[in-house]
C-alpha positions as CSV (number, residue, x, y, z in Angstrom):
1,X,0.0,0.0,0.0
2,X,1.3,3.4,-0.9
3,X,1.6,5.7,2.1
4,X,1.3,9.2,1.0
5,X,1.9,12.4,3.0
6,X,-0.4,14.9,1.3
7,X,1.7,17.7,2.5
8,X,4.8,16.4,0.7
9,X,4.5,18.1,-2.6
10,X,7.2,19.5,-4.8
11,X,7.0,22.0,-7.6
12,X,8.4,20.6,-10.9
13,X,11.6,22.7,-10.8
14,X,12.4,21.6,-7.3
15,X,11.6,18.0,-8.1
16,X,13.9,18.2,-11.1
17,X,16.7,19.7,-9.1
18,X,16.3,17.1,-6.4
19,X,15.6,14.1,-8.7
20,X,18.3,11.9,-7.3
21,X,17.0,12.5,-3.8
22,X,13.3,11.9,-4.8
23,X,14.3,8.6,-6.5
24,X,16.2,7.6,-3.4
25,X,13.2,8.4,-1.2
26,X,10.7,6.4,-3.3
27,X,13.0,3.4,-3.8
28,X,14.5,3.4,-0.3
29,X,11.1,3.5,1.5
30,X,8.7,1.0,-0.2
31,X,5.3,2.6,-0.5
32,X,6.6,6.2,-0.4
33,X,5.0,8.5,-2.9
34,X,6.2,12.0,-3.9
35,X,3.6,14.4,-5.5
36,X,5.0,16.7,-8.1
37,X,2.9,19.7,-9.2
38,X,3.4,22.1,-12.0
39,X,1.5,24.7,-10.0
40,X,-1.2,24.7,-7.3
41,X,-4.1,24.6,-9.7
42,X,-2.7,21.9,-12.0
43,X,-3.3,18.2,-11.8
44,X,-0.4,16.6,-9.9
45,X,1.8,13.7,-10.9
46,X,2.9,11.1,-8.3
47,X,6.3,9.4,-8.3
48,X,6.4,5.9,-6.8
49,X,8.8,2.9,-7.0
50,X,8.6,0.5,-9.9
51,X,7.0,-2.3,-7.9
52,X,4.1,0.0,-6.8
53,X,3.7,1.3,-10.4
54,X,3.5,-2.3,-11.7
55,X,1.0,-3.2,-9.0
56,X,-1.2,-0.2,-9.9
57,X,-1.1,-1.1,-13.6
58,X,-2.0,-4.7,-12.8
59,X,-4.9,-3.5,-10.6
60,X,-6.1,-1.2,-13.3
61,X,-6.0,-4.0,-15.8
62,X,-8.0,-6.2,-13.5
63,X,-10.6,-3.4,-13.2
64,X,-10.7,-3.2,-17.0
65,X,-11.7,-6.8,-17.1
66,X,-14.3,-6.4,-14.3
67,X,-16.3,-3.5,-15.7
68,X,-15.4,-3.6,-19.3
69,X,-14.4,0.1,-19.4
70,X,-10.8,1.2,-19.9
71,X,-9.1,2.8,-16.9
72,X,-6.6,5.4,-17.9
73,X,-3.1,4.7,-16.7
74,X,0.0,5.6,-18.6
75,X,2.4,8.3,-19.4
76,X,6.1,8.5,-19.7
77,X,7.7,5.7,-17.8
78,X,11.5,5.2,-17.5
79,X,12.3,2.0,-15.7
80,X,15.0,2.4,-13.1
81,X,15.5,-1.4,-12.8
82,X,15.3,-4.3,-15.2
83,X,12.5,-6.9,-15.2
84,X,14.6,-9.4,-13.2
85,X,15.1,-6.9,-10.4
86,X,11.4,-6.0,-10.4
87,X,10.4,-9.7,-10.2
88,X,12.9,-10.2,-7.4
89,X,11.5,-7.3,-5.5
90,X,7.9,-8.6,-5.9
91,X,9.0,-12.1,-4.8
92,X,10.8,-10.7,-1.7
93,X,7.7,-8.7,-0.8
94,X,5.5,-11.7,-1.1
95,X,7.9,-13.8,1.1
96,X,7.8,-11.0,3.7
97,X,4.0,-10.9,3.6
98,X,3.8,-14.7,4.0
99,X,6.2,-14.5,7.0
100,X,4.2,-11.7,8.6
101,X,0.9,-13.5,8.1
102,X,2.4,-16.6,9.7
103,X,3.6,-14.6,12.7
104,X,0.1,-13.0,13.1
105,X,-1.5,-16.4,12.9
106,X,0.9,-17.7,15.6
107,X,0.0,-14.7,17.8
108,X,-3.7,-15.6,17.5
109,X,-3.1,-19.2,18.8
């Protein structure tokens, strides 16, 4: 789940100047999102890590199949890691979730 602080917004020039820092924030803290806005009135963009983007696209695709209407998702995407690293990240996340679920179940007993 993406955890977003709605107060953490960067104007485009600042986000561009701090791009390395923004990328480190979203990749170093899974679920972290950074909102980038051209100006206060404009529709913002959100920067997330590759795993969360992939999950969002998969969820949108599943919604497309459920209601038969296209869900817009797209834009300029520049992968920061290759498919092998993405798959490894997803697999690690699933293993961690399995471990956490087992620990919660053990606590209930």
